[in-house]
N, C-alpha and C positions, 0 to 999 in steps of 0.2 A: 881476694880479688873480686871486684864488682862484676856484675853481669855485662855492663857496658864494655869494660876492659877485656873480658873474655871474648866478646863479639869482635872487638877491634883486633885482638890477636888472631882470631879465626880468619878475618878478612885479610889481614896483613899476610898471613901464610898463603892464602889463595892468590894474592897479588904477586907474591914472589914466584909462585909456580908459573904464572903467566908472564913473568918478566916485566912487571909494572913497578916502577919506582915511586914510592909514596912520600909525600910531604907529611910527616907524622902528625905535626900540630894541626895542619889544615884538615887532614883525614879525620882526626878525632873530633874537630868542630863540626864537620859535615855529618859524621855518624851520630853525634850527640843531638844534632838538630833534627834528626828523624824522629826522635821521641821514643815512647815505649813500643811503637809498632815494629821495631826491628827485632823485638823478642818473640814475635808471633811467627809461627812457621809459615802461615799462609800469606804474610806480608813481607817476609824477609827476602823473597826472591822476586825478580822481575822477568816476565816472559817477553823476549825480544820479538817473538812472532805474533804477539797480541797487539794489533794496531790500536784498539780502543785504549788499552792500558798505556801505550806509548803516547797517545794523544792526551790522556789525562795528566801524565808526567809533564808534558810540554806546557799545559795550561797552568797546573797547580804549582809546579816547582820552578820551572824556568821563567814563566811570565809573572805569576802572582808573587812568589817568594823572592826570587832573585831580582825581579823588576826589569827583566829584559823586554825589548820591543817585540811585538807579536809578528815577527817576520818568519813565516813558515819555512821559507827556503833555507835561511841561516840556521834556524833551530833544528829542522829535520836533518841538516848536514851534520850538526854537532851530535845528534842522537845516533846517526849512522856511524860516525867516527868512533863513538864510545862502544857501540856494539862490535865494531871491527876490532878494536883493541882488546876487548874481552874474549873475542873468538866467536865467529858466526855459527860454528858447530855447537856451541854451548848455549842452548835456547834459554835456560833458566840461569839468571845471573844474580849475584848478590846486589841488593838494592843500594847498600852503602857505597860499594865500589862503583856502581853505575852512576850514582849521583856525583861522586867525587870526580869521575872522568868528565861529566857534563860541566862541572864547575871549571875544570881546567880548560876544556875545549872552548867554552864561552868567555874565558878570561874574567870570571866572576870572583876571583880570590879576594878582591877588596871587600866584598860583602862580609866575609867571615873575619878578615883582618880588622875591619871597623868594629865588629862585635867584640873582638878580643882586646883592642887597644882602648876602648871607651873608658873602663874604670881606671886604667893606668894614667890616662890623660887627666882625669878629674883629680887624682891624687897629686900629680905634679903641680896642677894649678893651685890647689889648696896650700901646698908647701911654699910655693912662690909668693902667694898672698901674705902668708904668715911672716915670711922673711922681710917683705917690704915694710910691714907694720913695725917689726923690731928695729929695722934700720932707721925708721922715721922718728924714733924716740929721742928727745933732747938729751945731750950729754949730762947736763946738771941733774936731770931726773934719774939717770943711770947711777951717778955717784951717790945720790941720796938713798936710792934703793939698796946699794951695796952696803952702806953704813948701817942702815936699819936691819938688813939681813944678818950682818955680823953680830949685832947685839942680840937679836932674837935667837941665833944659834947658840951663843954663850949661855943665855938664860935657860934655854931648853936643855942643854947638856947638864947644867947644874941640877935641874929639877928631875931629869930622867935617870940619874945614877941610882938613887934608892929604889925607884920604881922598877928599873931593869933587874936589880938584885932580887927583889920580891918575885918578879915574873919568872925568873929562872928557877927559883925554888918551887913555885907552884907548878911549872911545866914538868920538873923532875917527878913530883908527886903524881901528876896526872898520867905520866907514862907508866909508872908502877901500877896504878889502879887499872889502866886500860889493859895492861898485860894480864892482870889477874882476872879482869871481868870480860875478856874477849870471848864472845859467844861461839858455840860450835855450830857449823853450817850443816843443815839437813840436806843431803844430796837429792833425795826424792822431791822435796818441796822446791828446791832450787830449779830442778829441771821442769817441774810442773808450771812454775811462774815465769820461766824464761821466755822472753819475747823472740820467738824464732823468726817471725816475719821481719822484724827490724834487723836481725842478724843476717838473714839471707838476702833481703831486698834493699836494705839500707833505709827503710822508712817504717814509721810506727803505724800499727793498725788503727784504723779510724773506728770510733764507736758507732754502732749501728744506729743509735738514736740521733747522732749528728748527721748521718747520711740521710735518714728519713726527713729531718728538718730541712736539709739542703734540697731534697726532691720536692717537698711541699712548697718551698720558696721559689723553685724553678718553674713550677706549674703555672705561676702567675705571670711569667714573662715569656716562656717558650711553649709553643703548641706541641703536645705529645701525640704522636700518631703510631699506629700499629701496622705491621705488614698485612697486605691484602685488603687494606682499608681504602675505600673510595671517598675522596674529599675534593674540595675546590682549591685550585691554586691560581696564582696570578703570574702572567708573563712579565718578567722584569727585564729581559734582554733577548734580542734575536741576533743570531749569526747567520752565515750563509747556509749552514747545514743543521743548526740546532736551535732549540728554544730553551731558555733558562727559566725555570718555574720556581716560585717561592710559595711554600706551603706553611710558612710561619713555624719552621722547625729549626734544628741546629744547623742545617746546611740546605743549600738549594739543589734542585734536581735538574738533570739535562734530558731532554726528549728530542728525538730526531724529527725534523720537519716533515719527513715522509708520513708521519702519523697525522699531519694536519693538511694533507693534500686536498681534502674536501673543503677546506676553508682557506682559500688563497689570500683573504684579507686579514689574516691574523696579525695583530699588532701588540706593542708593549702596553700593558695595562688591562688586557683582556683576561677574563676569568674563564678557566677551563677545568673540566673534570679530569682527575688523574687517579690512578691506582698505585698504591705504594707496593712495589714488587719486593724491594729490599731496603731496610734502613741503612745498611752499609755493605758495599761490596768489598773485595780484597784490597781496594785502594782507599776505602773509607768514604766512597761516593754514594749519595742517596740515589736509588734507582726508581724511576717513575715510568708509567705507561699511560698514555691518553687513549690509545686504541682499545686496550683491555677495559678501561673505565667506561668507554662508550658502549661496549658489548654488554657489560654488566647492567648498566642503566637501561639499555634497550630491552633486555630480558625482563627487567622489572616493569617497564611500561607495557610490554606485550602481555605479561601475566595479569596486570591490572585491567587491561582492555578485555581480556578473556573473561575475567571474573565479573566485570561490570557491564559486559556486552557493549562496550564503547565502540563507536564507529571510528576507524583509523583510515588514514590516507597512505597509499603505497604506490610505488613506481614499478610498472611492469617492465622487467629487464629483458626477458627473452622467452621464446617458446621452448617447451621441453616435451618429452613423451607423456601424453595424457593430460597436459595442461600448460600452465605458465609459471615462471619464476618471478616473484614479486619482492621488492625491497621494502621492508617495513621497519622503520626506526634504525636502519643500517643492518638489519638481519634478513637473510633470504628466507622467504616463505613460499609454500606451494599453493597454487590456485588450480584445483582440478577443472578440467573442461566442463564438467557437469555443473560447476558452481559459478560459471561466468554469467549466465543469463538463464531466465526461465525458458527461453527458446533454445533449440539446438544450435550450436555454433559450428559453422563449417570452415570459416576463415579466422584462425586464431591470430594471424599476423596483424590484423587491423587494430589489435589492442597493445602491440609492442610500443615502447617508448611513450606510454601515456600514464598519467596519474589517475587513479581510481579509488573509490571508497570501498572499504571491506569491513567484514566482521571476522574476528578471530574465533573459529569454530572448534579448533582442536590443537592441543599442544602435547607433544611427546617429550617429556623432560629427559628420559633416558637417552634418546637418540638426538635430542636437540632439534626436533622437527616442529614446524608450525604450518597449520593448514588454515587458509582464509577463504572467505566466500563473498562474492558480490551478489550472487543470486538471493542470499538471505535478506539483503536490503530490499531487493525488488519485490520479493514475496511479501514482505511486511507492508509495502505500499499497495500491492495488488489486493491484499485481503479486504481492505475497506472498499476498494474499487469494484471487486467482484460482487460484494453484497449489493452495491448500488445497481450494477448492471443486471444481476439476476432478478432483482426486484422489478425491473422494467420488462422482462421477457415473458412472453405468453405463447401457448401452443398455437401453431398455425402461422406464426410470425415468420416473414421472409427476411433474411439478413445476408449480408456479404461477409465472407470470411476468407482467411488465408490458410492454405494447407501447411500444417505445422509438422506432422509426422505421418508416415505411411507404415501400416502393419499388414499382416496377412489377412486380417479379418475386417479391415476398413482403414479410414484415414481420420486424423484428428485435425479439426479446423479451429483456428484462433479467431474468436469473435470480439476482439478488442479487450482482452484480459480474462475471458472465460473460454474454456475449451469445450468443443462439442464433437461427438463421434458420429461419423457417417458410415453406416455398416456397408460391407462390400455388396450386399444385395440391393442397397439403395443407391448405388453409384451409377448403375446403367440398367436400361431395359433388357439388354442382351446379357448373356452369361459371360463372366470374365474369370480368369484363374487368379489374377492378382491385381490389387488396386493400381499398382504402378503402370499397368497397361494403358490407363486412360487419364491419370493425374500425375502431377509431379510436385515436388516441394516448392513452397512459396507461390503456388498457383492460386489465383483468386476464384472462388466459387460462390454461387448464389445457393443458399440452403434454406430449408423450411424446418421449423422446430416441430418435431413429432411428440416429444415427451421431455419433461423436466424431472431429473432425479437429483434432489437436493443433497442426499446423503453422499453422493459420489462427486468427484471434481469435474465430471463432464456429463452431458446429456445427449440424447439421441437427436440426430438431424436427418434430413432427407435431401 
């Protein structure tokens, strides 16, 4: 008994327990149409609670194979009826029984009847054509053929008598020789050479060399991909909820439009990055992800920007404790408050919802954390500016500055890119306990340069 017949007997027994009467011929055609997948444990059953799997059955079996119209209301009703017939409490159902009930519910028996009757119809047409030709022969030609046939038969019988007698004698001698020369069978060698695959599965084993030749020929026509690989795909069709992506492989992949929310103008023909999650799921479907591909590519760009000190543009999303959250290439990065500007920042909200330029200063691969800095860009520009300003400063020069920071020992004043320190004793003629008693942040002061200390980032003012 073949494996297909064993499966059919198994499903027939299950149908009898459920009280389902099967059309044996139709059920056999439906089961045979499923192919080798019914022999696999992970593909033999259908989960009625898995909406994605039911949606795949509707598209691939009912619409593509049976050629039914894409009417969701009618097809969903047929699926629901089949589930009810098999029993709603039984979530795992035999795929062959489920497909058979769908064929009955949708009235698609003609699809399999046409498949069955096609060879019979061709045979009948051939016989009919032959009969017409024979009827069309002229009667005189038939009589002439009969006479010639009779003479040929008489001549052949006369010639064949001595030949037949010699043939019988030779055959008798051959039988005697065969009986004497019949070889003995070695049981061990017979079992060793026996083709068990052909005996069990009904097919002959294919030589590995031929399989390798087939693979090499296939490489020139079909693109081979591996799982977890990131490649480019082309959008070949769009539905209300999904995008169909062609990656030049055996089958096309389906991606939810939720992964393209950032791109509302997605259209057929667009090239998109995708990650191959699975070459085949339990229904044989190629599984792709655009969101995961974007994350992988974004990390590659971030790592490259960190290595090359490339300037990147990011979008400041919101404020958080100690700094800001910035979107860089679709990945969230942290911008510390101390790295926003060279000057202390008291109002972080002024930077929210703005695009700014940054440098990637730190990456923690273990925790997937990224730290960026805007201050690093400003400092690079100020380095040259400071040299130029300091070159123009002299002792005794009076300048106007802005209070940048207040400490217990004095205040720091910004002189347009260069910081100067006014000691607490130089702030007032009278004694004060703290500089904040007479000055405040962002206050403008007139100061005189007392000393220039080039080794330190600031110098003394009065």
